[in-house]
N, C-alpha and C positions, 0 to 999 in steps of 0.2 A: 435519581432518577430512571426513571428503564422508558425501554420501545417498548409496544406491546406483542405477544411472542407471536410469529407463524403459523398460519395450518400445519395441525399435524400432518407429517405422511406416511404414504403408504408404505407396506412393506414392497414395493415394486421398484418407486422414488428409492427407497435408502437401501436395494441394492447397487439403485444405477450413481450414488451418489457415495457408497464405495470404493468402486469403479472409479467413478473421476476422481475421487481422493489419490486414488494408488497411481493411476495414472500421471495424475500433474504430479504427485513426488518425485515417480519415476524421470516422465522433463524436466524439473529443478534438478536434480541431479546429471542429470544430460547436457545442461545449459552451465552452470556451475562447474562443468567442467573444462567448456568451450573458455568462458571468460575468465579463466585463470592461466589456460593455455596462449591465449589470445591480447588479453590484458599490455597495453602502448607498447603494440606489432599492429597494430590495426587503421586501416590507412584514414582520417581525418578526414571531415565531407573541404573540397575548397573555399567554398561559401556559403557557407551556414545559415540555417532564418533567422538564427535566433545562437548566442554568446553563450546558453544555456541548456539547448538541449537541440543534439545532434545525432544524426543519423549515419551510420555503420553498414559495410558490407555484414560483418559478423553478424549485426542484430540483425538485419536478414534474413540472413539463415538461414537463424533461432527462428527467427519466427513464419518460416517459412516452414521448417521442422515441425514444427509446432502446432501448424494449422494441418498436416498432413498428420501426424499421430493422430491428433485427435475427426479431424474425418472420416478414417475409419475407424476408430474405435466409436465413436459418438455422431453417427449419418444422423443427421433433420436435427443440425444444434449447433446454429453458425460462430462461428469463430473471428473477432473484434481483434485489430488492435494499433499499436502505438505506429510501427510502420507505413501497414496497405488500408485504404476504408474504413481508418477508425469512426470518421463519422456519419460513417451510418449504421447505429447501431438498433440492432430490434430483435426481440425475440425469435427461435425455431420451436422447437418441438418438447412440446408442455412447457415450454414458459422460461425455455434454457436458453442459455447465452451464451460464451467462451471471452473471455477478455486474458489480452497479454502485452505485457511488455518483456520482451525480449533484453533490454538491457537498461535498466533501470539505473540513472548517472552514468550517460555515455562519454559528457568530460570528462569524467573522472576515470574512468576508461580506456579512453581515447591516452588521456597523461599516467597510465599507469600507475595512481591513483587508491589504492586498495578499499574504494566505497561504490560501491552499484551492487547489483539485484537485476534477480529473473524475478517476475510475478507473474504471479498465473491465481486468474478465477472460474469459476462457474459462479452463475446470479442465476432468480431467479426473480418475480415481482418485487416481494423482500427484501432485496439485495443478494450481495454472497453466500454461495452455502456452503463452498469451497474455497478453503485460500489457502498456497503453496507459497513461500518467498525464500527462494537459492541466494545466502550468503555467502559467497564464495571464498572470500580470505578468512573466515572466523568457522571456514571450511564448515555451516549449518546451515539444514534446510529446518527451515520453519510453515507448521504445515496445521491445517481448524478444519472441522468442519459441522457443520449448525448444528448447534445441539452435543455436539461432539468430545469439546474442551478446543485446548490447540497445543503443541507438542511442541521442541524441540532436537531434532536429529531424536525424536521417540520417545523425550521426556517428557510425560506432563507440563505446560506451564501455568500457574494462575495465582492475579494480581492478591495483595493483603487489602481488605476494608481501612487499613487507617494508614495514611500517606502526607507527612507535611512537605511546602514544594520547596521550604528554603533549601538550601545549600544543596537544588541541584540543577537538573539539565532539564530546558524544553526545546524543543525541536523548529523550525519552520525550512522554511525553501524556497528559492526566488521567480518570481513570476518565469518567463517566459521569454521577457524582454527587460527582466531584472527587477528592483525591491519593489514590492508591495504597496499601497498605501495606506501610511500608518503603519510602518513597518520599525522604521526608528523609534515613533512612539511606543511602539511592542515592547519592543529590546525594553528602552528607559524603564516601561513601567516593570514588566518581569523582573525588571536586574534592582528595582526600588526593594523588593520582594528578595532580595538576596537570588535570583534564581537568574543561573546565568541559559544564553539564548546561542545556537549553534544552529550553522548552514551549510551544512555536510556535503548535499547535492543527488537524495534522493530519495522523492518521497515517500516511496515503498521500504522503505529503513528507516524514516526519520518516523512513523510510525509503530515501524515494528521496535523500535527502542518502548516504545509506552507500553506493548503488550509485553515486553521480556521484564516491563518494571526499571530499564535502566538509564530514562526519561520519565518525566510525570505529566508531556504533553507534549502534543503534536500542535501545529496552526497551521490549514495548508490553505488560503484564501482563492488559489489557485491551480489546476488539476484536472489530468486529461482520467476520466472513469480507472482506464489500463494500470493505470502510474501508481491508487491507492487501491483495486477494491479486495484485491487478496492479502493486502497488510488490514484492512479493514475489516476482516475473517477472522484473523489472525486477533485485533483489537476485540473484539465483541464476545470472543471463546477465553478472554484470558480474563475477563469482567472489565476492565476497562469500557466507559465511556461515552458514546459517541456523538458532538450534537453538529446543529448546524449552523449559517453565521447568527442564525436571531435566536441560541440559543434553544433547542427544542432533540429533544433525540430527534435519530437519521438514521437509519443501520446505512445510505447509502447517499450522503448530500452534496449536493451541486452545482451547493454554490457559494461552498468553504467549508472549510469544516473544521474540527476538534475536537480531538483525542483522549483524552483526559486519565489516572491514574481515579479509583475511589479517593472519595474525600480533599480530591483536587482542583473539580469540573469548576468551582465556580469560580475560587482564585483562577486558574487558568483562561475561564472565557474576560472573567474583571480586564483579562490583563490586553486582550483582545478587543471585544465593543468598546472601550476606554479609547485605548488605540484609535479606531474608527471612526473617532470623533461625538458618537453618542455618547445624551446627558447620562 
């Protein structure tokens, strides 16, 4: 399974990508410091819209800071985020846009549970161009740029071609309001192949575990672009496969996605496909 490669970029665009990767890495490091310093101390919303998707003061502050820095260094490229105007996605200069999730896994963050992330990506019409995910509690910054590979704290990461799903971990997440339709069957299907399913509370980190080789797959039927774009850049550059809900290769699916290690993709998609009630 493969995705057609995007058009080759020119020298000026390569320079832009290099600057974007550097700036995103700096913002991720700054956000990681803020998250670790404030986790468990930020005020939870008094009446959250969802038990799984909260907004906090620190999240808003981090997003504002991200927007200010990106506007300064990349004028003409719009920035969209989870906390402000996320519904108005559109492209700017050169067809690029930024998307940011300042605290992915907010409920964990508020409770002091050490599993949340900062996610930032620059995209074009073909999908993520640059992606950075900060994993504050493991002191890791994961970064990738199109055709340049993935790195974890500067160390290259590449998945091996052969991997058995047996005795492995698969990640998924609740929707905004609870379990997704067929989630119970998905867990049962994976368990029948001796695979454990984990719901840890951060879509960005769920995908990142696949890119790192720590999970064999991640299934997310519901998400926002800002939740997943940064991690999808990591996954693609590490060698993982990305499919939409119909099993078609896609760089940024909008109707559900599977990210899977090579050699596991068809099996993992089968767990999801049969859980959806398809024949």
